[in-house]
TIZAMAR-886516 format. One record per residue (C-alpha): residue number from 1; chain; x negated, y, z negated. Coordinates in nm, 3 decimals. Example, Ala and Ser with C-alpha at 12.3 -4.5 7.8 and 13.67 -1.06 7.14 Angstrom:
TIZAMAR-886516
i->1; ch->A; px->-1.230; py->-0.450; pz->-0.780
i->2; ch->A; px->-1.367; py->-0.106; pz->-0.714
end
This chain:
TIZAMAR-886516
i->1; ch->A; px->0.399; py->0.590; pz->1.015
i->2; ch->A; px->0.176; py->0.471; pz->1.295
i->3; ch->A; px->-0.097; py->0.251; pz->1.147
i->4; ch->A; px->-0.337; py->0.346; pz->1.420
i->5; ch->A; px->-0.339; py->0.702; pz->1.293
i->6; ch->A; px->-0.388; py->0.626; pz->0.927
i->7; ch->A; px->-0.759; py->0.617; pz->0.945
i->8; ch->A; px->-0.785; py->0.970; pz->1.099
i->9; ch->A; px->-0.603; py->1.119; pz->0.799
i->10; ch->A; px->-0.855; py->1.023; pz->0.541
i->11; ch->A; px->-1.154; py->1.228; pz->0.659
i->12; ch->A; px->-1.165; py->1.516; pz->0.404
i->13; ch->A; px->-1.191; py->1.881; pz->0.491
i->14; ch->A; px->-1.524; py->1.892; pz->0.305
i->15; ch->A; px->-1.694; py->1.726; pz->0.599
i->16; ch->A; px->-1.588; py->2.012; pz->0.834
i->17; ch->A; px->-1.713; py->2.256; pz->0.569
i->18; ch->A; px->-2.048; py->2.088; pz->0.585
i->19; ch->A; px->-2.043; py->2.121; pz->0.963
i->20; ch->A; px->-1.982; py->2.493; pz->0.942
i->21; ch->A; px->-2.250; py->2.544; pz->0.667
i->22; ch->A; px->-2.505; py->2.351; pz->0.873
i->23; ch->A; px->-2.426; py->2.540; pz->1.188
i->24; ch->A; px->-2.517; py->2.859; pz->1.002
i->25; ch->A; px->-2.841; py->2.716; pz->0.856
i->26; ch->A; px->-3.144; py->2.812; pz->1.074
i->27; ch->A; px->-3.338; py->2.518; pz->0.929
i->28; ch->A; px->-3.057; py->2.273; pz->1.019
i->29; ch->A; px->-3.018; py->2.410; pz->1.373
i->30; ch->A; px->-3.401; py->2.370; pz->1.421
i->31; ch->A; px->-3.374; py->2.002; pz->1.330
i->32; ch->A; px->-3.197; py->1.923; pz->1.653
i->33; ch->A; px->-3.447; py->2.103; pz->1.880
i->34; ch->A; px->-3.603; py->1.852; pz->2.110
i->35; ch->A; px->-3.439; py->1.547; pz->1.951
i->36; ch->A; px->-3.342; py->1.406; pz->2.291
i->37; ch->A; px->-3.021; py->1.249; pz->2.405
i->38; ch->A; px->-2.797; py->1.137; pz->2.127
i->39; ch->A; px->-2.695; py->0.772; pz->2.090
i->40; ch->A; px->-2.330; py->0.884; pz->2.098
i->41; ch->A; px->-2.155; py->1.203; pz->2.196
i->42; ch->A; px->-2.248; py->1.459; pz->1.928
i->43; ch->A; px->-1.968; py->1.492; pz->1.668
i->44; ch->A; px->-2.175; py->1.649; pz->1.396
i->45; ch->A; px->-2.031; py->1.546; pz->1.058
i->46; ch->A; px->-1.683; py->1.473; pz->1.195
i->47; ch->A; px->-1.638; py->1.107; pz->1.239
i->48; ch->A; px->-1.351; py->0.993; pz->1.454
i->49; ch->A; px->-1.517; py->0.673; pz->1.576
i->50; ch->A; px->-1.569; py->0.493; pz->1.244
i->51; ch->A; px->-1.224; py->0.590; pz->1.130
i->52; ch->A; px->-1.030; py->0.498; pz->1.430
i->53; ch->A; px->-0.947; py->0.182; pz->1.236
i->54; ch->A; px->-0.652; py->0.056; pz->1.055
i->55; ch->A; px->-0.604; py->0.069; pz->0.679
i->56; ch->A; px->-0.224; py->0.006; pz->0.669
i->57; ch->A; px->-0.115; py->-0.265; pz->0.433
i->58; ch->A; px->0.203; py->-0.335; pz->0.635
i->59; ch->A; px->-0.001; py->-0.421; pz->0.944
i->60; ch->A; px->-0.163; py->-0.738; pz->0.816
i->61; ch->A; px->-0.434; py->-0.919; pz->1.016
i->62; ch->A; px->-0.484; py->-1.231; pz->0.804
i->63; ch->A; px->-0.267; py->-1.496; pz->0.635
i->64; ch->A; px->-0.360; py->-1.354; pz->0.289
i->65; ch->A; px->-0.262; py->-0.997; pz->0.376
i->66; ch->A; px->0.048; py->-1.116; pz->0.564
i->67; ch->A; px->0.175; py->-1.291; pz->0.246
i->68; ch->A; px->0.133; py->-0.970; pz->0.041
i->69; ch->A; px->0.304; py->-0.762; pz->0.315
i->70; ch->A; px->0.594; py->-1.010; pz->0.340
i->71; ch->A; px->0.643; py->-1.004; pz->-0.034
i->72; ch->A; px->0.654; py->-0.620; pz->-0.034
i->73; ch->A; px->0.902; py->-0.596; pz->0.256
i->74; ch->A; px->1.112; py->-0.885; pz->0.119
i->75; ch->A; px->1.129; py->-0.732; pz->-0.227
i->76; ch->A; px->1.214; py->-0.389; pz->-0.080
i->77; ch->A; px->1.504; py->-0.544; pz->0.122
i->78; ch->A; px->1.621; py->-0.755; pz->-0.172
i->79; ch->A; px->1.630; py->-0.448; pz->-0.407
i->80; ch->A; px->1.782; py->-0.232; pz->-0.144
i->81; ch->A; px->2.070; py->-0.489; pz->-0.112
i->82; ch->A; px->2.125; py->-0.472; pz->-0.488
i->83; ch->A; px->2.123; py->-0.094; pz->-0.479
i->84; ch->A; px->2.387; py->-0.091; pz->-0.198
i->85; ch->A; px->2.600; py->-0.343; pz->-0.383
i->86; ch->A; px->2.593; py->-0.152; pz->-0.715
i->87; ch->A; px->2.661; py->0.174; pz->-0.532
i->88; ch->A; px->2.952; py->0.031; pz->-0.348
i->89; ch->A; px->3.104; py->-0.117; pz->-0.669
i->90; ch->A; px->3.061; py->0.219; pz->-0.851
i->91; ch->A; px->3.224; py->0.412; pz->-0.570
i->92; ch->A; px->3.509; py->0.160; pz->-0.557
i->93; ch->A; px->3.562; py->0.179; pz->-0.937
i->94; ch->A; px->3.552; py->0.557; pz->-0.936
i->95; ch->A; px->3.809; py->0.590; pz->-0.652
i->96; ch->A; px->4.032; py->0.292; pz->-0.746
i->97; ch->A; px->4.057; py->0.354; pz->-1.124
i->98; ch->A; px->4.036; py->0.739; pz->-1.135
i->99; ch->A; px->4.274; py->0.925; pz->-1.359
i->100; ch->A; px->4.592; py->1.044; pz->-1.180
i->101; ch->A; px->4.854; py->1.295; pz->-1.304
i->102; ch->A; px->5.137; py->1.107; pz->-1.483
i->103; ch->A; px->4.956; py->0.769; pz->-1.475
i->104; ch->A; px->5.007; py->0.553; pz->-1.785
i->105; ch->A; px->4.718; py->0.470; pz->-2.024
i->106; ch->A; px->4.500; py->0.197; pz->-1.873
i->107; ch->A; px->4.526; py->-0.149; pz->-2.014
i->108; ch->A; px->4.268; py->-0.200; pz->-2.289
i->109; ch->A; px->4.054; py->-0.508; pz->-2.234
i->110; ch->A; px->3.809; py->-0.626; pz->-2.504
i->111; ch->A; px->3.619; py->-0.886; pz->-2.307
i->112; ch->A; px->3.624; py->-1.119; pz->-1.998
i->113; ch->A; px->3.403; py->-1.413; pz->-2.049
i->114; ch->A; px->3.377; py->-1.521; pz->-1.686
i->115; ch->A; px->3.267; py->-1.173; pz->-1.580
i->116; ch->A; px->3.009; py->-1.158; pz->-1.860
i->117; ch->A; px->2.870; py->-1.491; pz->-1.753
i->118; ch->A; px->2.846; py->-1.371; pz->-1.386
i->119; ch->A; px->2.665; py->-1.044; pz->-1.463
i->120; ch->A; px->2.427; py->-1.230; pz->-1.687
i->121; ch->A; px->2.355; py->-1.524; pz->-1.455
i->122; ch->A; px->2.317; py->-1.311; pz->-1.135
i->123; ch->A; px->2.028; py->-1.095; pz->-1.267
i->124; ch->A; px->1.853; py->-1.407; pz->-1.406
i->125; ch->A; px->1.887; py->-1.572; pz->-1.065
i->126; ch->A; px->1.751; py->-1.264; pz->-0.902
i->127; ch->A; px->1.446; py->-1.270; pz->-1.132
i->128; ch->A; px->1.397; py->-1.641; pz->-1.060
i->129; ch->A; px->1.395; py->-1.577; pz->-0.683
i->130; ch->A; px->1.148; py->-1.292; pz->-0.718
i->131; ch->A; px->0.925; py->-1.501; pz->-0.948
i->132; ch->A; px->0.916; py->-1.783; pz->-0.694
i->133; ch->A; px->0.825; py->-1.540; pz->-0.415
i->134; ch->A; px->0.551; py->-1.376; pz->-0.624
i->135; ch->A; px->0.406; py->-1.717; pz->-0.724
i->136; ch->A; px->0.402; py->-1.832; pz->-0.357
i->137; ch->A; px->0.237; py->-1.506; pz->-0.250
i->138; ch->A; px->-0.029; py->-1.535; pz->-0.529
i->139; ch->A; px->-0.108; py->-1.884; pz->-0.405
i->140; ch->A; px->-0.133; py->-1.787; pz->-0.037
i->141; ch->A; px->-0.317; py->-1.453; pz->-0.091
i->142; ch->A; px->-0.562; py->-1.585; pz->-0.349
i->143; ch->A; px->-0.604; py->-1.958; pz->-0.313
i->144; ch->A; px->-0.835; py->-2.136; pz->-0.555
i->145; ch->A; px->-1.209; py->-2.071; pz->-0.470
i->146; ch->A; px->-1.421; py->-2.389; pz->-0.489
i->147; ch->A; px->-1.746; py->-2.410; pz->-0.682
i->148; ch->A; px->-1.937; py->-2.453; pz->-0.353
i->149; ch->A; px->-2.192; py->-2.204; pz->-0.233
i->150; ch->A; px->-2.023; py->-1.880; pz->-0.105
i->151; ch->A; px->-2.077; py->-1.764; pz->0.254
i->152; ch->A; px->-2.134; py->-1.399; pz->0.168
i->153; ch->A; px->-2.247; py->-1.211; pz->-0.144
i->154; ch->A; px->-2.103; py->-0.859; pz->-0.163
i->155; ch->A; px->-2.281; py->-0.636; pz->-0.415
i->156; ch->A; px->-2.122; py->-0.296; pz->-0.509
i->157; ch->A; px->-2.366; py->-0.013; pz->-0.574
i->158; ch->A; px->-2.308; py->0.348; pz->-0.655
i->159; ch->A; px->-2.202; py->0.424; pz->-0.384
i->160; ch->A; px->-2.253; py->0.179; pz->-0.101
i->161; ch->A; px->-2.206; py->-0.192; pz->-0.030
i->162; ch->A; px->-2.473; py->-0.458; pz->0.011
i->163; ch->A; px->-2.376; py->-0.759; pz->0.227
i->164; ch->A; px->-2.592; py->-1.084; pz->0.202
i->165; ch->A; px->-2.520; py->-1.370; pz->0.446
i->166; ch->A; px->-2.644; py->-1.648; pz->0.218
i->167; ch->A; px->-2.664; py->-1.928; pz->0.480
i->168; ch->A; px->-2.858; py->-1.736; pz->0.729
i->169; ch->A; px->-3.050; py->-1.481; pz->0.515
i->170; ch->A; px->-2.920; py->-1.180; pz->0.707
i->171; ch->A; px->-2.861; py->-0.861; pz->0.515
i->172; ch->A; px->-2.635; py->-0.566; pz->0.610
i->173; ch->A; px->-2.493; py->-0.253; pz->0.448
i->174; ch->A; px->-2.139; py->-0.118; pz->0.456
i->175; ch->A; px->-2.045; py->-0.330; pz->0.750
i->176; ch->A; px->-1.916; py->-0.694; pz->0.720
i->177; ch->A; px->-1.913; py->-0.886; pz->1.037
i->178; ch->A; px->-1.699; py->-1.198; pz->1.038
i->179; ch->A; px->-1.589; py->-1.450; pz->1.306
i->180; ch->A; px->-1.217; py->-1.450; pz->1.366
i->181; ch->A; px->-1.014; py->-1.748; pz->1.261
i->182; ch->A; px->-1.267; py->-1.858; pz->0.993
i->183; ch->A; px->-1.203; py->-1.824; pz->0.627
i->184; ch->A; px->-1.515; py->-1.713; pz->0.440
i->185; ch->A; px->-1.579; py->-1.738; pz->0.072
i->186; ch->A; px->-1.709; py->-1.413; pz->-0.082
i->187; ch->A; px->-1.898; py->-1.372; pz->-0.409
i->188; ch->A; px->-1.847; py->-1.024; pz->-0.555
i->189; ch->A; px->-2.111; py->-0.870; pz->-0.787
i->190; ch->A; px->-2.176; py->-0.528; pz->-0.924
i->191; ch->A; px->-2.519; py->-0.364; pz->-0.957
i->192; ch->A; px->-2.395; py->-0.092; pz->-1.197
i->193; ch->A; px->-2.041; py->-0.012; pz->-1.290
i->194; ch->A; px->-1.692; py->-0.153; pz->-1.226
i->195; ch->A; px->-1.591; py->-0.136; pz->-0.852
i->196; ch->A; px->-1.303; py->-0.282; pz->-0.658
i->197; ch->A; px->-1.321; py->-0.454; pz->-0.322
i->198; ch->A; px->-1.015; py->-0.395; pz->-0.095
i->199; ch->A; px->-0.951; py->-0.439; pz->0.268
i->200; ch->A; px->-0.574; py->-0.360; pz->0.301
i->201; ch->A; px->-0.522; py->-0.545; pz->0.630
i->202; ch->A; px->-0.714; py->-0.855; pz->0.533
i->203; ch->A; px->-0.711; py->-0.929; pz->0.162
i->204; ch->A; px->-0.591; py->-0.851; pz->-0.192
i->205; ch->A; px->-0.781; py->-0.618; pz->-0.417
i->206; ch->A; px->-1.052; py->-0.774; pz->-0.639
i->207; ch->A; px->-1.231; py->-0.608; pz->-0.928
i->208; ch->A; px->-1.614; py->-0.623; pz->-0.932
i->209; ch->A; px->-1.726; py->-0.631; pz->-1.293
i->210; ch->A; px->-2.091; py->-0.612; pz->-1.403
i->211; ch->A; px->-2.204; py->-0.952; pz->-1.534
i->212; ch->A; px->-1.888; py->-1.124; pz->-1.419
i->213; ch->A; px->-1.902; py->-1.256; pz->-1.067
i->214; ch->A; px->-1.571; py->-1.295; pz->-0.887
i->215; ch->A; px->-1.477; py->-1.489; pz->-0.576
i->216; ch->A; px->-1.223; py->-1.442; pz->-0.299
i->217; ch->A; px->-1.145; py->-1.540; pz->0.055
i->218; ch->A; px->-1.179; py->-1.310; pz->0.356
i->219; ch->A; px->-1.034; py->-1.399; pz->0.697
i->220; ch->A; px->-0.917; py->-1.221; pz->1.009
i->221; ch->A; px->-0.667; py->-1.352; pz->1.277
i->222; ch->A; px->-0.754; py->-1.104; pz->1.549
i->223; ch->A; px->-1.061; py->-0.909; pz->1.657
i->224; ch->A; px->-1.083; py->-0.557; pz->1.529
i->225; ch->A; px->-1.236; py->-0.310; pz->1.287
i->226; ch->A; px->-1.075; py->-0.295; pz->0.948
i->227; ch->A; px->-1.132; py->-0.021; pz->0.692
i->228; ch->A; px->-1.222; py->-0.114; pz->0.341
i->229; ch->A; px->-1.290; py->0.086; pz->0.027
i->230; ch->A; px->-1.370; py->0.078; pz->-0.335
i->231; ch->A; px->-1.039; py->0.096; pz->-0.518
i->232; ch->A; px->-1.172; py->0.158; pz->-0.869
i->233; ch->A; px->-1.306; py->0.500; pz->-0.969
i->234; ch->A; px->-1.680; py->0.443; pz->-1.006
i->235; ch->A; px->-1.840; py->0.796; pz->-1.023
i->236; ch->A; px->-1.897; py->1.113; pz->-0.828
i->237; ch->A; px->-1.881; py->0.964; pz->-0.481
i->238; ch->A; px->-1.619; py->0.691; pz->-0.533
i->239; ch->A; px->-1.424; py->0.848; pz->-0.240
i->240; ch->A; px->-1.718; py->0.784; pz->-0.013
i->241; ch->A; px->-1.773; py->0.419; pz->-0.096
i->242; ch->A; px->-1.616; py->0.294; pz->0.221
i->243; ch->A; px->-1.701; py->-0.006; pz->0.439
i->244; ch->A; px->-1.580; py->-0.181; pz->0.759
i->245; ch->A; px->-1.499; py->-0.536; pz->0.828
i->246; ch->A; px->-1.569; py->-0.610; pz->1.195
i->247; ch->A; px->-1.393; py->-0.925; pz->1.315
i->248; ch->A; px->-1.543; py->-1.069; pz->1.629
i->249; ch->A; px->-1.506; py->-1.377; pz->1.846
i->250; ch->A; px->-1.741; py->-1.656; pz->1.735
i->251; ch->A; px->-1.988; py->-1.605; pz->2.021
i->252; ch->A; px->-2.020; py->-1.231; pz->1.953
i->253; ch->A; px->-2.057; py->-1.290; pz->1.580
i->254; ch->A; px->-2.328; py->-1.549; pz->1.638
i->255; ch->A; px->-2.514; py->-1.305; pz->1.865
i->256; ch->A; px->-2.489; py->-1.028; pz->1.611
i->257; ch->A; px->-2.616; py->-1.259; pz->1.335
i->258; ch->A; px->-2.918; py->-1.357; pz->1.546
i->259; ch->A; px->-2.991; py->-0.988; pz->1.608
i->260; ch->A; px->-2.985; py->-0.923; pz->1.236
i->261; ch->A; px->-3.261; py->-1.179; pz->1.183
i->262; ch->A; px->-3.490; py->-1.028; pz->1.448
i->263; ch->A; px->-3.760; py->-0.774; pz->1.380
i->264; ch->A; px->-3.696; py->-0.440; pz->1.568
i->265; ch->A; px->-3.903; py->-0.383; pz->1.879
i->266; ch->A; px->-4.241; py->-0.204; pz->1.872
i->267; ch->A; px->-4.247; py->0.174; pz->1.851
i->268; ch->A; px->-4.308; py->0.337; pz->2.191
i->269; ch->A; px->-4.292; py->0.712; pz->2.143
i->270; ch->A; px->-4.541; py->0.918; pz->1.947
i->271; ch->A; px->-4.261; py->1.071; pz->1.732
i->272; ch->A; px->-4.139; py->0.720; pz->1.632
i->273; ch->A; px->-4.484; py->0.619; pz->1.546
i->274; ch->A; px->-4.537; py->0.923; pz->1.332
i->275; ch->A; px->-4.200; py->0.853; pz->1.170
i->276; ch->A; px->-4.298; py->0.491; pz->1.097
i->277; ch->A; px->-4.605; py->0.601; pz->0.915
i->278; ch->A; px->-4.411; py->0.874; pz->0.729
i->279; ch->A; px->-4.153; py->0.617; pz->0.619
i->280; ch->A; px->-4.426; py->0.392; pz->0.482
i->281; ch->A; px->-4.626; py->0.669; pz->0.317
i->282; ch->A; px->-4.340; py->0.857; pz->0.153
i->283; ch->A; px->-4.099; py->0.716; pz->-0.109
i->284; ch->A; px->-3.871; py->0.565; pz->0.160
i->285; ch->A; px->-4.053; py->0.231; pz->0.134
i->286; ch->A; px->-4.003; py->0.231; pz->-0.242
i->287; ch->A; px->-3.625; py->0.194; pz->-0.208
i->288; ch->A; px->-3.547; py->0.036; pz->0.134
i->289; ch->A; px->-3.623; py->-0.272; pz->0.333
i->290; ch->A; px->-3.731; py->-0.276; pz->0.703
i->291; ch->A; px->-3.822; py->-0.617; pz->0.831
i->292; ch->A; px->-4.172; py->-0.641; pz->0.973
i->293; ch->A; px->-4.307; py->-0.370; pz->0.750
i->294; ch->A; px->-4.426; py->-0.350; pz->0.389
i->295; ch->A; px->-4.098; py->-0.186; pz->0.297
i->296; ch->A; px->-3.917; py->-0.462; pz->0.107
i->297; ch->A; px->-3.720; py->-0.296; pz->-0.176
i->298; ch->A; px->-3.350; py->-0.350; pz->-0.249
i->299; ch->A; px->-3.271; py->-0.035; pz->-0.437
i->300; ch->A; px->-3.114; py->0.130; pz->-0.139
i->301; ch->A; px->-2.949; py->-0.015; pz->0.180
i->302; ch->A; px->-3.151; py->-0.238; pz->0.409
i->303; ch->A; px->-3.243; py->-0.016; pz->0.707
i->304; ch->A; px->-3.374; py->-0.285; pz->0.941
i->305; ch->A; px->-3.088; py->-0.231; pz->1.194
i->306; ch->A; px->-2.955; py->0.107; pz->1.081
i->307; ch->A; px->-2.934; py->0.235; pz->1.444
i->308; ch->A; px->-2.666; py->-0.020; pz->1.525
i->309; ch->A; px->-2.424; py->0.075; pz->1.247
i->310; ch->A; px->-2.131; py->0.304; pz->1.285
i->311; ch->A; px->-2.144; py->0.493; pz->0.958
i->312; ch->A; px->-2.395; py->0.674; pz->0.739
i->313; ch->A; px->-2.381; py->0.690; pz->0.355
i->314; ch->A; px->-2.094; py->0.444; pz->0.326
i->315; ch->A; px->-1.865; py->0.644; pz->0.549
i->316; ch->A; px->-1.967; py->1.004; pz->0.461
i->317; ch->A; px->-2.052; py->1.066; pz->0.826
i->318; ch->A; px->-2.061; py->0.904; pz->1.168
i->319; ch->A; px->-2.399; py->0.750; pz->1.251
i->320; ch->A; px->-2.541; py->0.984; pz->1.508
i->321; ch->A; px->-2.899; py->1.120; pz->1.537
i->322; ch->A; px->-2.766; py->1.468; pz->1.445
i->323; ch->A; px->-2.598; py->1.345; pz->1.126
i->324; ch->A; px->-2.896; py->1.131; pz->1.040
i->325; ch->A; px->-3.113; py->1.441; pz->1.055
i->326; ch->A; px->-2.875; py->1.635; pz->0.834
i->327; ch->A; px->-2.867; py->1.346; pz->0.587
i->328; ch->A; px->-3.245; py->1.340; pz->0.561
i->329; ch->A; px->-3.264; py->1.716; pz->0.535
i->330; ch->A; px->-3.039; py->1.725; pz->0.229
i->331; ch->A; px->-2.832; py->1.413; pz->0.125
i->332; ch->A; px->-2.636; py->1.618; pz->-0.127
i->333; ch->A; px->-2.474; py->1.806; pz->0.153
i->334; ch->A; px->-2.296; py->1.485; pz->0.234
i->335; ch->A; px->-2.264; py->1.312; pz->-0.104
i->336; ch->A; px->-2.312; py->1.542; pz->-0.403
i->337; ch->A; px->-2.475; py->1.342; pz->-0.682
i->338; ch->A; px->-2.602; py->1.084; pz->-0.436
i->339; ch->A; px->-2.896; py->0.872; pz->-0.556
i->340; ch->A; px->-3.077; py->0.948; pz->-0.230
i->341; ch->A; px->-3.338; py->1.205; pz->-0.324
i->342; ch->A; px->-3.405; py->1.529; pz->-0.136
i->343; ch->A; px->-3.767; py->1.484; pz->-0.013
i->344; ch->A; px->-3.790; py->1.844; pz->0.102
i->345; ch->A; px->-3.895; py->1.726; pz->0.445
i->346; ch->A; px->-4.006; py->1.971; pz->0.714
i->347; ch->A; px->-3.816; py->1.986; pz->1.042
i->348; ch->A; px->-4.098; py->1.798; pz->1.218
i->349; ch->A; px->-4.095; py->1.526; pz->0.955
i->350; ch->A; px->-3.714; py->1.494; pz->0.993
i->351; ch->A; px->-3.740; py->1.466; pz->1.372
i->352; ch->A; px->-4.015; py->1.198; pz->1.346
i->353; ch->A; px->-3.815; py->0.995; pz->1.083
i->354; ch->A; px->-3.501; py->1.015; pz->1.300
i->355; ch->A; px->-3.704; py->0.898; pz->1.604
i->356; ch->A; px->-3.829; py->0.607; pz->1.398
i->357; ch->A; px->-3.492; py->0.507; pz->1.249
i->358; ch->A; px->-3.328; py->0.528; pz->1.592
i->359; ch->A; px->-3.565; py->0.237; pz->1.700
i->360; ch->A; px->-3.422; py->0.011; pz->1.427
i->361; ch->A; px->-3.176; py->-0.184; pz->1.629
end
């Protein structure tokens, strides 16, 4: 299996069904009229860009994931060797000692102490070898976390991820930016139910239990975008509780972090200005945060820099103006049971809100 193609296999057929349904909806078609040039090439609800990322356990990109991958491969080879040995011995015994016409009755043996010691000692030795390998992997993949302050706090919500950079004060959603070659300490919390944090190429799985903070290390050896997901069923949209870890050179990470702490530029277009007022006047400001405005709630994702993100709704769609408009028009088209309410917005309101949100960079 080519790990570079794994990501493209997990986009469900339901997204294409939404695309077809929206294309037949006159209201939805009207949303795009006069929206201007898209930020990316229009892909509607298909999303190749965010999912051109690896999620292949056997292609590790950190010391922790490499230890897990090596344990799996080593155990597979070890057990395969045992299988081959046992198979060869069985075939040899069947052929060598098969019944032949006229052959005398085999010699009856009622025990061979040396053989019994061997077939008892060898399995015990095999288990000891595997136990040592597992213990070493556990130590490398999940080293003890100190009591010092964590670098990041990850909060699992139904159904999205909140990322708090505790030392700088930056806040992100569904995208974790990290510098390559640096091991970061994560604190994992849940806002509602049990979740599970997993980035196959970078780290082990870790349960996120309400009222019980957990800690783990996150590190990447090479730059890249690594797919993560919730690995514990947590409700209707568990399948669309994805996130990405974006590992960058230190200079790029520092620049990204500085950008996250800046207030987005002033609104130039009349549509964006109307969208800003609409955002403040409607219930949007009651759930979300946008720096530089009176919107300062943490119920939903922080939207201060939403236009720079690759995904919408924790991976349910690629972040394009078209998909953003469809999401605002009816969130349940993307994530049935989503906690994002349908505000019954008019097409003009949707266009104004999209124009405003596209300025949040």
